[in-house]
CHARMM-style PDB file with segment names, atoms N, HN, CA, C and O in Angstrom:
ATOM      1  N   MET     1     -10.505 -10.835  13.419  1.00  0.00      PROA
ATOM      2  CA  MET     1     -10.287 -11.594  12.067  1.00  0.00      PROA
ATOM      3  C   MET     1      -9.109 -12.514  12.257  1.00  0.00      PROA
ATOM      4  O   MET     1      -8.047 -12.122  12.739  1.00  0.00      PROA
ATOM      5  N   ASP     2      -9.319 -13.679  11.885  1.00  0.00      PROA
ATOM      6  HN  ASP     2     -10.182 -13.997  11.493  1.00  0.00      PROA
ATOM      7  CA  ASP     2      -8.206 -14.652  12.215  1.00  0.00      PROA
ATOM      8  C   ASP     2      -7.085 -14.423  11.325  1.00  0.00      PROA
ATOM      9  O   ASP     2      -7.216 -13.673  10.358  1.00  0.00      PROA
ATOM     10  N   PHE     3      -5.894 -15.066  11.604  1.00  0.00      PROA
ATOM     11  HN  PHE     3      -5.788 -15.675  12.390  1.00  0.00      PROA
ATOM     12  CA  PHE     3      -4.736 -14.947  10.934  1.00  0.00      PROA
ATOM     13  C   PHE     3      -4.753 -15.341   9.498  1.00  0.00      PROA
ATOM     14  O   PHE     3      -4.229 -14.600   8.666  1.00  0.00      PROA
ATOM     15  N   LYS     4      -5.340 -16.495   9.145  1.00  0.00      PROA
ATOM     16  HN  LYS     4      -5.765 -17.096   9.821  1.00  0.00      PROA
ATOM     17  CA  LYS     4      -5.486 -16.945   7.769  1.00  0.00      PROA
ATOM     18  C   LYS     4      -6.194 -15.884   6.904  1.00  0.00      PROA
ATOM     19  O   LYS     4      -5.770 -15.611   5.781  1.00  0.00      PROA
ATOM     20  N   ARG     5      -7.196 -15.333   7.397  1.00  0.00      PROA
ATOM     21  HN  ARG     5      -7.541 -15.555   8.309  1.00  0.00      PROA
ATOM     22  CA  ARG     5      -8.056 -14.417   6.510  1.00  0.00      PROA
ATOM     23  C   ARG     5      -7.244 -12.953   6.357  1.00  0.00      PROA
ATOM     24  O   ARG     5      -7.248 -12.234   5.357  1.00  0.00      PROA
ATOM     25  N   ARG     6      -6.593 -12.729   7.545  1.00  0.00      PROA
ATOM     26  HN  ARG     6      -6.590 -13.313   8.357  1.00  0.00      PROA
ATOM     27  CA  ARG     6      -5.688 -11.485   7.270  1.00  0.00      PROA
ATOM     28  C   ARG     6      -4.592 -11.744   6.371  1.00  0.00      PROA
ATOM     29  O   ARG     6      -4.267 -10.852   5.588  1.00  0.00      PROA
ATOM     30  N   LYS     7      -4.009 -12.789   6.375  1.00  0.00      PROA
ATOM     31  HN  LYS     7      -4.273 -13.514   7.011  1.00  0.00      PROA
ATOM     32  CA  LYS     7      -2.885 -13.119   5.575  1.00  0.00      PROA
ATOM     33  C   LYS     7      -3.410 -13.051   3.906  1.00  0.00      PROA
ATOM     34  O   LYS     7      -2.773 -12.537   2.987  1.00  0.00      PROA
ATOM     35  N   ARG     8      -4.608 -13.649   3.821  1.00  0.00      PROA
ATOM     36  HN  ARG     8      -5.126 -14.066   4.567  1.00  0.00      PROA
ATOM     37  CA  ARG     8      -5.117 -13.535   2.442  1.00  0.00      PROA
ATOM     38  C   ARG     8      -5.467 -12.076   1.973  1.00  0.00      PROA
ATOM     39  O   ARG     8      -5.195 -11.667   0.844  1.00  0.00      PROA
ATOM     40  N   LEU     9      -6.069 -11.354   2.904  1.00  0.00      PROA
ATOM     41  HN  LEU     9      -6.289 -11.686   3.822  1.00  0.00      PROA
ATOM     42  CA  LEU     9      -6.413 -10.074   2.651  1.00  0.00      PROA
ATOM     43  C   LEU     9      -5.240  -9.182   2.289  1.00  0.00      PROA
ATOM     44  O   LEU     9      -5.337  -8.358   1.379  1.00  0.00      PROA
ATOM     45  N   ALA    10      -4.093  -9.351   3.024  1.00  0.00      PROA
ATOM     46  HN  ALA    10      -4.014 -10.021   3.762  1.00  0.00      PROA
ATOM     47  CA  ALA    10      -2.927  -8.684   2.757  1.00  0.00      PROA
ATOM     48  C   ALA    10      -2.283  -9.068   1.396  1.00  0.00      PROA
ATOM     49  O   ALA    10      -1.728  -8.255   0.657  1.00  0.00      PROA
ATOM     50  N   LEU    11      -2.423 -10.438   1.138  1.00  0.00      PROA
ATOM     51  HN  LEU    11      -2.874 -11.099   1.738  1.00  0.00      PROA
ATOM     52  CA  LEU    11      -1.941 -10.731  -0.368  1.00  0.00      PROA
ATOM     53  C   LEU    11      -2.786 -10.129  -1.335  1.00  0.00      PROA
ATOM     54  O   LEU    11      -2.249  -9.625  -2.321  1.00  0.00      PROA
ATOM     55  N   LEU    12      -4.130 -10.096  -1.205  1.00  0.00      PROA
ATOM     56  HN  LEU    12      -4.566 -10.506  -0.404  1.00  0.00      PROA
ATOM     57  CA  LEU    12      -4.883  -9.500  -2.067  1.00  0.00      PROA
ATOM     58  C   LEU    12      -4.671  -7.958  -2.163  1.00  0.00      PROA
ATOM     59  O   LEU    12      -4.868  -7.409  -3.247  1.00  0.00      PROA
ATOM     60  N   ILE    13      -4.294  -7.267  -1.122  1.00  0.00      PROA
ATOM     61  HN  ILE    13      -4.133  -7.713  -0.242  1.00  0.00      PROA
ATOM     62  CA  ILE    13      -4.019  -5.860  -1.130  1.00  0.00      PROA
ATOM     63  C   ILE    13      -2.700  -5.544  -1.909  1.00  0.00      PROA
ATOM     64  O   ILE    13      -2.582  -4.589  -2.678  1.00  0.00      PROA
ATOM     65  N   LEU    14      -1.707  -6.470  -1.619  1.00  0.00      PROA
ATOM     66  HN  LEU    14      -1.803  -7.246  -0.995  1.00  0.00      PROA
ATOM     67  CA  LEU    14      -0.369  -6.316  -2.437  1.00  0.00      PROA
ATOM     68  C   LEU    14      -0.528  -6.654  -3.806  1.00  0.00      PROA
ATOM     69  O   LEU    14       0.110  -5.977  -4.613  1.00  0.00      PROA
ATOM     70  N   LEU    15      -1.272  -7.592  -4.238  1.00  0.00      PROA
ATOM     71  HN  LEU    15      -1.790  -8.142  -3.582  1.00  0.00      PROA
ATOM     72  CA  LEU    15      -1.142  -7.935  -5.556  1.00  0.00      PROA
ATOM     73  C   LEU    15      -2.149  -7.221  -6.467  1.00  0.00      PROA
ATOM     74  O   LEU    15      -1.897  -7.079  -7.664  1.00  0.00      PROA
ATOM     75  N   VAL    16      -3.298  -6.764  -5.911  1.00  0.00      PROA
ATOM     76  HN  VAL    16      -3.503  -6.880  -4.939  1.00  0.00      PROA
ATOM     77  CA  VAL    16      -4.319  -5.967  -6.621  1.00  0.00      PROA
ATOM     78  C   VAL    16      -4.389  -4.627  -6.314  1.00  0.00      PROA
ATOM     79  O   VAL    16      -4.442  -3.763  -7.189  1.00  0.00      PROA
ATOM     80  N   GLY    17      -4.393  -4.367  -5.009  1.00  0.00      PROA
ATOM     81  HN  GLY    17      -4.350  -5.069  -4.298  1.00  0.00      PROA
ATOM     82  CA  GLY    17      -4.650  -2.936  -4.585  1.00  0.00      PROA
ATOM     83  C   GLY    17      -3.613  -2.100  -4.668  1.00  0.00      PROA
ATOM     84  O   GLY    17      -3.851  -0.912  -4.883  1.00  0.00      PROA
ATOM     85  N   MET    18      -2.303  -2.538  -4.519  1.00  0.00      PROA
ATOM     86  HN  MET    18      -2.109  -3.504  -4.344  1.00  0.00      PROA
ATOM     87  CA  MET    18      -1.208  -1.644  -4.515  1.00  0.00      PROA
ATOM     88  C   MET    18      -0.925  -1.236  -6.101  1.00  0.00      PROA
ATOM     89  O   MET    18      -0.690  -0.067  -6.407  1.00  0.00      PROA
ATOM     90  N   PRO    19      -0.968  -2.277  -7.055  1.00  0.00      PROA
ATOM     91  CA  PRO    19      -0.942  -1.570  -8.411  1.00  0.00      PROA
ATOM     92  C   PRO    19      -1.817  -0.896  -8.910  1.00  0.00      PROA
ATOM     93  O   PRO    19      -1.508  -0.097  -9.794  1.00  0.00      PROA
ATOM     94  N   ALA    20      -3.197  -1.029  -8.473  1.00  0.00      PROA
ATOM     95  HN  ALA    20      -3.448  -1.678  -7.754  1.00  0.00      PROA
ATOM     96  CA  ALA    20      -4.152  -0.127  -8.865  1.00  0.00      PROA
ATOM     97  C   ALA    20      -3.910   1.334  -8.174  1.00  0.00      PROA
ATOM     98  O   ALA    20      -4.172   2.384  -8.760  1.00  0.00      PROA
ATOM     99  N   TYR    21      -3.476   1.277  -7.092  1.00  0.00      PROA
ATOM    100  HN  TYR    21      -3.263   0.424  -6.615  1.00  0.00      PROA
ATOM    101  CA  TYR    21      -3.170   2.481  -6.436  1.00  0.00      PROA
ATOM    102  C   TYR    21      -1.982   3.356  -7.135  1.00  0.00      PROA
ATOM    103  O   TYR    21      -2.047   4.576  -7.287  1.00  0.00      PROA
ATOM    104  N   VAL    22      -0.925   2.563  -7.522  1.00  0.00      PROA
ATOM    105  HN  VAL    22      -0.872   1.572  -7.399  1.00  0.00      PROA
ATOM    106  CA  VAL    22       0.137   3.068  -8.369  1.00  0.00      PROA
ATOM    107  C   VAL    22      -0.170   3.720  -9.561  1.00  0.00      PROA
ATOM    108  O   VAL    22       0.317   4.825  -9.802  1.00  0.00      PROA
ATOM    109  N   VAL    23      -1.035   3.075 -10.445  1.00  0.00      PROA
ATOM    110  HN  VAL    23      -1.431   2.178 -10.249  1.00  0.00      PROA
ATOM    111  CA  VAL    23      -1.698   3.506 -11.624  1.00  0.00      PROA
ATOM    112  C   VAL    23      -2.435   4.825 -11.278  1.00  0.00      PROA
ATOM    113  O   VAL    23      -2.300   5.859 -11.932  1.00  0.00      PROA
ATOM    114  N   PHE    24      -3.262   4.685 -10.141  1.00  0.00      PROA
ATOM    115  HN  PHE    24      -3.371   3.845  -9.610  1.00  0.00      PROA
ATOM    116  CA  PHE    24      -4.036   5.873  -9.888  1.00  0.00      PROA
ATOM    117  C   PHE    24      -3.100   7.266  -9.584  1.00  0.00      PROA
ATOM    118  O   PHE    24      -3.226   8.399 -10.048  1.00  0.00      PROA
ATOM    119  N   ALA    25      -2.221   6.780  -8.723  1.00  0.00      PROA
ATOM    120  HN  ALA    25      -2.118   5.859  -8.346  1.00  0.00      PROA
ATOM    121  CA  ALA    25      -1.375   8.083  -8.294  1.00  0.00      PROA
ATOM    122  C   ALA    25      -0.465   8.511  -9.373  1.00  0.00      PROA
ATOM    123  O   ALA    25      -0.074   9.673  -9.259  1.00  0.00      PROA
ATOM    124  N   VAL    26      -0.006   7.807 -10.461  1.00  0.00      PROA
ATOM    125  HN  VAL    26      -0.324   6.863 -10.554  1.00  0.00      PROA
ATOM    126  CA  VAL    26       0.862   8.180 -11.580  1.00  0.00      PROA
ATOM    127  C   VAL    26      -0.084   8.961 -12.508  1.00  0.00      PROA
ATOM    128  O   VAL    26       0.269  10.033 -13.001  1.00  0.00      PROA
ATOM    129  N   THR    27      -1.289   8.415 -12.742  1.00  0.00      PROA
ATOM    130  HN  THR    27      -1.575   7.544 -12.341  1.00  0.00      PROA
ATOM    131  CA  THR    27      -2.289   9.070 -13.561  1.00  0.00      PROA
ATOM    132  C   THR    27      -2.693  10.564 -13.103  1.00  0.00      PROA
ATOM    133  O   THR    27      -2.861  11.485 -13.901  1.00  0.00      PROA
ATOM    134  N   VAL    28      -2.816  10.666 -11.780  1.00  0.00      PROA
ATOM    135  HN  VAL    28      -2.680   9.918 -11.131  1.00  0.00      PROA
ATOM    136  CA  VAL    28      -3.204  11.794 -11.107  1.00  0.00      PROA
ATOM    137  C   VAL    28      -2.101  12.856 -11.317  1.00  0.00      PROA
ATOM    138  O   VAL    28      -2.332  13.986 -11.745  1.00  0.00      PROA
ATOM    139  N   MET    29      -0.842  12.373 -10.965  1.00  0.00      PROA
ATOM    140  HN  MET    29      -0.654  11.454 -10.617  1.00  0.00      PROA
ATOM    141  CA  MET    29       0.279  13.228 -10.917  1.00  0.00      PROA
ATOM    142  C   MET    29       0.610  13.677 -12.518  1.00  0.00      PROA
ATOM    143  O   MET    29       1.118  14.781 -12.714  1.00  0.00      PROA
ATOM    144  N   SER    30       0.349  12.919 -13.477  1.00  0.00      PROA
ATOM    145  HN  SER    30      -0.064  12.023 -13.317  1.00  0.00      PROA
ATOM    146  CA  SER    30       0.664  13.231 -14.791  1.00  0.00      PROA
ATOM    147  C   SER    30      -0.507  14.091 -15.341  1.00  0.00      PROA
ATOM    148  O   SER    30      -0.281  14.845 -16.287  1.00  0.00      PROA
ATOM    149  N   THR    31      -1.771  14.015 -14.783  1.00  0.00      PROA
ATOM    150  HN  THR    31      -1.955  13.402 -14.013  1.00  0.00      PROA
ATOM    151  CA  THR    31      -2.836  14.955 -15.262  1.00  0.00      PROA
ATOM    152  C   THR    31      -2.640  16.539 -14.729  1.00  0.00      PROA
ATOM    153  O   THR    31      -2.956  17.536 -15.379  1.00  0.00      PROA
ATOM    154  N   LEU    32      -2.080  16.526 -13.473  1.00  0.00      PROA
ATOM    155  HN  LEU    32      -1.823  15.716 -12.945  1.00  0.00      PROA
ATOM    156  CA  LEU    32      -1.674  17.829 -13.004  1.00  0.00      PROA
ATOM    157  C   LEU    32      -0.594  18.516 -13.775  1.00  0.00      PROA
ATOM    158  O   LEU    32       0.201  17.836 -14.424  1.00  0.00      PROA
ATOM    159  N   ASP    33      -0.508  19.878 -13.745  1.00  0.00      PROA
ATOM    160  HN  ASP    33      -1.154  20.431 -13.218  1.00  0.00      PROA
ATOM    161  CA  ASP    33       0.613  20.602 -14.349  1.00  0.00      PROA
ATOM    162  C   ASP    33       1.893  19.967 -13.855  1.00  0.00      PROA
ATOM    163  O   ASP    33       1.943  19.454 -12.737  1.00  0.00      PROA
ATOM    164  N   ARG    34       2.898  19.994 -14.653  1.00  0.00      PROA
ATOM    165  HN  ARG    34       2.857  20.411 -15.561  1.00  0.00      PROA
ATOM    166  CA  ARG    34       4.110  19.395 -14.279  1.00  0.00      PROA
ATOM    167  C   ARG    34       4.960  20.428 -13.269  1.00  0.00      PROA
ATOM    168  O   ARG    34       5.255  21.608 -13.455  1.00  0.00      PROA
ATOM    169  N   PHE    35       5.242  19.562 -12.144  1.00  0.00      PROA
ATOM    170  HN  PHE    35       5.003  18.603 -11.992  1.00  0.00      PROA
ATOM    171  CA  PHE    35       5.798  20.237 -11.079  1.00  0.00      PROA
ATOM    172  C   PHE    35       7.426  20.313 -11.124  1.00  0.00      PROA
ATOM    173  O   PHE    35       7.979  19.614 -11.974  1.00  0.00      PROA
ATOM    174  N   PRO    36       8.089  20.977 -10.415  1.00  0.00      PROA
ATOM    175  CA  PRO    36       9.610  20.818 -10.428  1.00  0.00      PROA
ATOM    176  C   PRO    36      10.050  19.581  -9.635  1.00  0.00      PROA
ATOM    177  O   PRO    36       9.398  19.170  -8.676  1.00  0.00      PROA
ATOM    178  N   LYS    37      11.093  19.045 -10.034  1.00  0.00      PROA
ATOM    179  HN  LYS    37      11.624  19.378 -10.814  1.00  0.00      PROA
ATOM    180  CA  LYS    37      11.657  17.732  -9.578  1.00  0.00      PROA
ATOM    181  C   LYS    37      11.551  17.815  -7.964  1.00  0.00      PROA
ATOM    182  O   LYS    37      11.068  16.884  -7.320  1.00  0.00      PROA
ATOM    183  N   TRP    38      11.990  18.881  -7.418  1.00  0.00      PROA
ATOM    184  HN  TRP    38      12.382  19.638  -7.941  1.00  0.00      PROA
ATOM    185  CA  TRP    38      12.048  18.847  -5.919  1.00  0.00      PROA
ATOM    186  C   TRP    38      10.735  18.894  -5.298  1.00  0.00      PROA
ATOM    187  O   TRP    38      10.620  18.768  -4.078  1.00  0.00      PROA
ATOM    188  N   VAL    39       9.668  19.081  -6.121  1.00  0.00      PROA
ATOM    189  HN  VAL    39       9.761  19.183  -7.112  1.00  0.00      PROA
ATOM    190  CA  VAL    39       8.293  18.952  -5.714  1.00  0.00      PROA
ATOM    191  C   VAL    39       7.744  17.560  -5.745  1.00  0.00      PROA
ATOM    192  O   VAL    39       7.135  17.031  -4.814  1.00  0.00      PROA
ATOM    193  N   GLU    40       8.016  17.019  -6.897  1.00  0.00      PROA
ATOM    194  HN  GLU    40       8.510  17.448  -7.653  1.00  0.00      PROA
ATOM    195  CA  GLU    40       7.529  15.768  -7.306  1.00  0.00      PROA
ATOM    196  C   GLU    40       8.175  14.534  -6.539  1.00  0.00      PROA
ATOM    197  O   GLU    40       7.487  13.535  -6.329  1.00  0.00      PROA
ATOM    198  N   LEU    41       9.344  14.597  -6.171  1.00  0.00      PROA
ATOM    199  HN  LEU    41       9.903  15.408  -6.341  1.00  0.00      PROA
ATOM    200  CA  LEU    41       9.977  13.638  -5.392  1.00  0.00      PROA
ATOM    201  C   LEU    41       9.455  13.425  -3.922  1.00  0.00      PROA
ATOM    202  O   LEU    41       9.334  12.280  -3.486  1.00  0.00      PROA
ATOM    203  N   PRO    42       9.157  14.491  -3.182  1.00  0.00      PROA
ATOM    204  CA  PRO    42       8.506  14.255  -1.954  1.00  0.00      PROA
ATOM    205  C   PRO    42       6.964  13.895  -2.112  1.00  0.00      PROA
ATOM    206  O   PRO    42       6.380  13.214  -1.269  1.00  0.00      PROA
ATOM    207  N   THR    43       6.382  14.370  -3.182  1.00  0.00      PROA
ATOM    208  HN  THR    43       6.856  14.924  -3.866  1.00  0.00      PROA
ATOM    209  CA  THR    43       5.044  13.905  -3.435  1.00  0.00      PROA
ATOM    210  C   THR    43       4.962  12.388  -3.632  1.00  0.00      PROA
ATOM    211  O   THR    43       4.235  11.664  -2.951  1.00  0.00      PROA
ATOM    212  N   TYR    44       5.756  11.967  -4.607  1.00  0.00      PROA
ATOM    213  HN  TYR    44       6.346  12.555  -5.160  1.00  0.00      PROA
ATOM    214  CA  TYR    44       5.793  10.397  -4.702  1.00  0.00      PROA
ATOM    215  C   TYR    44       6.125   9.507  -3.511  1.00  0.00      PROA
ATOM    216  O   TYR    44       5.628   8.407  -3.272  1.00  0.00      PROA
ATOM    217  N   ILE    45       7.054  10.164  -2.798  1.00  0.00      PROA
ATOM    218  HN  ILE    45       7.458  11.058  -2.992  1.00  0.00      PROA
ATOM    219  CA  ILE    45       7.397   9.423  -1.475  1.00  0.00      PROA
ATOM    220  C   ILE    45       6.190   9.421  -0.507  1.00  0.00      PROA
ATOM    221  O   ILE    45       5.858   8.386   0.071  1.00  0.00      PROA
ATOM    222  N   PHE    46       5.528  10.609  -0.335  1.00  0.00      PROA
ATOM    223  HN  PHE    46       5.797  11.450  -0.804  1.00  0.00      PROA
ATOM    224  CA  PHE    46       4.296  10.658   0.358  1.00  0.00      PROA
ATOM    225  C   PHE    46       3.295   9.626  -0.046  1.00  0.00      PROA
ATOM    226  O   PHE    46       2.811   8.802   0.729  1.00  0.00      PROA
ATOM    227  N   LEU    47       3.011   9.736  -1.367  1.00  0.00      PROA
ATOM    228  HN  LEU    47       3.404  10.406  -1.997  1.00  0.00      PROA
ATOM    229  CA  LEU    47       2.034   8.665  -1.815  1.00  0.00      PROA
ATOM    230  C   LEU    47       2.392   7.291  -1.840  1.00  0.00      PROA
ATOM    231  O   LEU    47       1.547   6.396  -1.831  1.00  0.00      PROA
ATOM    232  N   GLY    48       3.701   7.080  -1.874  1.00  0.00      PROA
ATOM    233  HN  GLY    48       4.388   7.807  -1.882  1.00  0.00      PROA
ATOM    234  CA  GLY    48       4.150   5.761  -1.617  1.00  0.00      PROA
ATOM    235  C   GLY    48       3.994   5.089  -0.260  1.00  0.00      PROA
ATOM    236  O   GLY    48       3.921   3.868  -0.124  1.00  0.00      PROA
ATOM    237  N   VAL    49       3.949   5.969   0.728  1.00  0.00      PROA
ATOM    238  HN  VAL    49       4.008   6.961   0.617  1.00  0.00      PROA
ATOM    239  CA  VAL    49       3.844   5.518   2.190  1.00  0.00      PROA
ATOM    240  C   VAL    49       2.327   5.564   2.475  1.00  0.00      PROA
ATOM    241  O   VAL    49       1.839   4.694   3.196  1.00  0.00      PROA
ATOM    242  N   ALA    50       1.543   6.558   1.934  1.00  0.00      PROA
ATOM    243  HN  ALA    50       1.939   7.265   1.348  1.00  0.00      PROA
ATOM    244  CA  ALA    50       0.318   6.803   2.222  1.00  0.00      PROA
ATOM    245  C   ALA    50      -0.787   5.740   1.989  1.00  0.00      PROA
ATOM    246  O   ALA    50      -1.851   5.747   2.608  1.00  0.00      PROA
ATOM    247  N   TRP    51      -0.447   4.820   1.039  1.00  0.00      PROA
ATOM    248  HN  TRP    51       0.417   4.814   0.536  1.00  0.00      PROA
ATOM    249  CA  TRP    51      -1.282   3.867   0.762  1.00  0.00      PROA
ATOM    250  C   TRP    51      -1.292   2.611   1.761  1.00  0.00      PROA
ATOM    251  O   TRP    51      -2.226   1.811   1.823  1.00  0.00      PROA
ATOM    252  N   ALA    52      -0.296   2.558   2.418  1.00  0.00      PROA
ATOM    253  HN  ALA    52       0.462   3.208   2.368  1.00  0.00      PROA
ATOM    254  CA  ALA    52      -0.112   1.477   3.448  1.00  0.00      PROA
ATOM    255  C   ALA    52      -0.761   1.902   4.822  1.00  0.00      PROA
ATOM    256  O   ALA    52      -1.211   1.033   5.569  1.00  0.00      PROA
ATOM    257  N   LEU    53      -0.809   3.218   5.149  1.00  0.00      PROA
ATOM    258  HN  LEU    53      -0.444   3.924   4.542  1.00  0.00      PROA
ATOM    259  CA  LEU    53      -1.373   3.620   6.431  1.00  0.00      PROA
ATOM    260  C   LEU    53      -2.733   3.017   6.798  1.00  0.00      PROA
ATOM    261  O   LEU    53      -2.917   2.472   7.886  1.00  0.00      PROA
ATOM    262  N   PRO    54      -3.636   3.125   5.902  1.00  0.00      PROA
ATOM    263  CA  PRO    54      -5.063   2.576   6.229  1.00  0.00      PROA
ATOM    264  C   PRO    54      -5.032   1.100   6.569  1.00  0.00      PROA
ATOM    265  O   PRO    54      -5.850   0.650   7.372  1.00  0.00      PROA
ATOM    266  N   PHE    55      -4.000   0.223   5.913  1.00  0.00      PROA
ATOM    267  HN  PHE    55      -3.336   0.588   5.261  1.00  0.00      PROA
ATOM    268  CA  PHE    55      -3.993  -1.139   6.021  1.00  0.00      PROA
ATOM    269  C   PHE    55      -3.022  -1.576   7.037  1.00  0.00      PROA
ATOM    270  O   PHE    55      -2.729  -2.770   7.084  1.00  0.00      PROA
ATOM    271  N   ARG    56      -2.520  -0.782   7.812  1.00  0.00      PROA
ATOM    272  HN  ARG    56      -2.758   0.188   7.774  1.00  0.00      PROA
ATOM    273  CA  ARG    56      -1.543  -1.229   8.984  1.00  0.00      PROA
ATOM    274  C   ARG    56      -2.007  -2.441   9.601  1.00  0.00      PROA
ATOM    275  O   ARG    56      -1.275  -3.428   9.682  1.00  0.00      PROA
ATOM    276  N   TRP    57      -3.275  -2.421  10.073  1.00  0.00      PROA
ATOM    277  HN  TRP    57      -3.870  -1.619  10.007  1.00  0.00      PROA
ATOM    278  CA  TRP    57      -3.632  -3.450  11.032  1.00  0.00      PROA
ATOM    279  C   TRP    57      -3.699  -4.732  10.246  1.00  0.00      PROA
ATOM    280  O   TRP    57      -3.554  -5.765  10.901  1.00  0.00      PROA
ATOM    281  N   VAL    58      -3.869  -4.823   9.120  1.00  0.00      PROA
ATOM    282  HN  VAL    58      -3.987  -3.984   8.588  1.00  0.00      PROA
ATOM    283  CA  VAL    58      -3.819  -5.951   8.243  1.00  0.00      PROA
ATOM    284  C   VAL    58      -2.410  -6.531   8.189  1.00  0.00      PROA
ATOM    285  O   VAL    58      -2.219  -7.731   8.388  1.00  0.00      PROA
ATOM    286  N   PHE    59      -1.519  -5.759   7.944  1.00  0.00      PROA
ATOM    287  HN  PHE    59      -1.674  -4.785   7.781  1.00  0.00      PROA
ATOM    288  CA  PHE    59      -0.079  -6.059   7.848  1.00  0.00      PROA
ATOM    289  C   PHE    59       0.740  -6.577   8.950  1.00  0.00      PROA
ATOM    290  O   PHE    59       1.699  -7.343   8.860  1.00  0.00      PROA
ATOM    291  N   LEU    60       0.124  -5.943  10.221  1.00  0.00      PROA
ATOM    292  HN  LEU    60      -0.655  -5.320  10.294  1.00  0.00      PROA
ATOM    293  CA  LEU    60       0.983  -6.229  11.464  1.00  0.00      PROA
ATOM    294  C   LEU    60       0.975  -7.805  11.772  1.00  0.00      PROA
ATOM    295  O   LEU    60      -0.074  -8.449  11.791  1.00  0.00      PROA
ATOM    296  N   GLY    61       2.185  -8.344  12.002  1.00  0.00      PROA
ATOM    297  HN  GLY    61       3.037  -7.821  11.987  1.00  0.00      PROA
ATOM    298  CA  GLY    61       2.349  -9.762  12.384  1.00  0.00      PROA
ATOM    299  C   GLY    61       2.147 -10.740  11.239  1.00  0.00      PROA
ATOM    300  O   GLY    61       2.110 -11.943  11.496  1.00  0.00      PROA
ATOM    301  N   ILE    62       2.004 -10.269   9.894  1.00  0.00      PROA
ATOM    302  HN  ILE    62       2.034  -9.291   9.685  1.00  0.00      PROA
ATOM    303  CA  ILE    62       1.821 -11.264   8.964  1.00  0.00      PROA
ATOM    304  C   ILE    62       3.161 -11.978   8.671  1.00  0.00      PROA
ATOM    305  O   ILE    62       3.122 -13.109   8.186  1.00  0.00      PROA
ATOM    306  N   GLY    63       4.238 -11.436   8.913  1.00  0.00      PROA
ATOM    307  HN  GLY    63       4.269 -10.518   9.307  1.00  0.00      PROA
ATOM    308  CA  GLY    63       5.511 -12.046   8.502  1.00  0.00      PROA
ATOM    309  C   GLY    63       5.929 -13.244   9.552  1.00  0.00      PROA
ATOM    310  O   GLY    63       6.833 -14.042   9.305  1.00  0.00      PROA
ATOM    311  N   LYS    64       5.143 -13.256  10.760  1.00  0.00      PROA
ATOM    312  HN  LYS    64       4.408 -12.608  10.960  1.00  0.00      PROA
ATOM    313  CA  LYS    64       5.505 -14.194  11.797  1.00  0.00      PROA
ATOM    314  C   LYS    64       4.662 -15.442  11.588  1.00  0.00      PROA
ATOM    315  O   LYS    64       3.751 -15.469  10.760  1.00  0.00      PROA
ATOM    316  N   GLY    65       4.944 -16.342  12.260  1.00  0.00      PROA
ATOM    317  HN  GLY    65       5.684 -16.320  12.933  1.00  0.00      PROA
ATOM    318  CA  GLY    65       3.993 -17.579  12.327  1.00  0.00      PROA
ATOM    319  C   GLY    65       2.711 -17.474  12.814  1.00  0.00      PROA
ATOM    320  O   GLY    65       2.398 -16.563  13.580  1.00  0.00      PROA
ATOM    321  N   ASP    66       1.885 -18.379  12.418  1.00  0.00      PROA
ATOM    322  HN  ASP    66       2.139 -19.119  11.796  1.00  0.00      PROA
ATOM    323  CA  ASP    66       0.449 -18.293  12.820  1.00  0.00      PROA
ATOM    324  C   ASP    66       0.216 -18.531  14.271  1.00  0.00      PROA
ATOM    325  O   ASP    66       0.461 -19.630  14.771  1.00  0.00      PROA
ATOM    326  N   PRO    67      -0.263 -17.506  14.978  1.00  0.00      PROA
ATOM    327  CA  PRO    67      -0.386 -17.595  16.463  1.00  0.00      PROA
ATOM    328  C   PRO    67      -1.430 -18.632  16.751  1.00  0.00      PROA
ATOM    329  O   PRO    67      -1.327 -19.244  17.814  1.00  0.00      PROA
ATOM    330  N   ASP    68      -2.363 -18.890  15.989  1.00  0.00      PROA
ATOM    331  HN  ASP    68      -2.446 -18.392  15.126  1.00  0.00      PROA
ATOM    332  CA  ASP    68      -3.424 -19.761  16.318  1.00  0.00      PROA
ATOM    333  C   ASP    68      -3.030 -21.247  16.311  1.00  0.00      PROA
ATOM    334  O   ASP    68      -3.596 -22.062  17.039  1.00  0.00      PROA
ATOM    335  N   GLN    69      -2.057 -21.565  15.478  1.00  0.00      PROA
ATOM    336  HN  GLN    69      -1.598 -20.903  14.886  1.00  0.00      PROA
ATOM    337  CA  GLN    69      -1.500 -22.846  15.264  1.00  0.00      PROA
ATOM    338  C   GLN    69      -0.524 -23.216  16.455  1.00  0.00      PROA
ATOM    339  O   GLN    69       0.337 -22.407  16.803  1.00  0.00      PROA
ATOM    340  N   GLU    70      -0.653 -24.346  17.028  1.00  0.00      PROA
ATOM    341  HN  GLU    70      -1.353 -25.003  16.746  1.00  0.00      PROA
ATOM    342  CA  GLU    70       0.346 -24.779  18.167  1.00  0.00      PROA
ATOM    343  C   GLU    70       1.538 -25.656  17.591  1.00  0.00      PROA
ATOM    344  OT1 GLU    70       2.413 -26.081  18.346  1.00  0.00      PROA
TER     345      GLU     70
END
């Protein structure tokens, strides 16, 4: 996948996918029984990191300049 397409996909993931995932995660956590604060905090931290792991390949090198451009 070329750099420009990866950059657009990363932007789409950040603008559409991440907010949808946040709504999903908060909805799931609120429908479950209320956990103690010491359980909720690590769960939210895990959910906050877990969304990005499958998309790591998309985000690698996006902040750098276009390697295809001279």
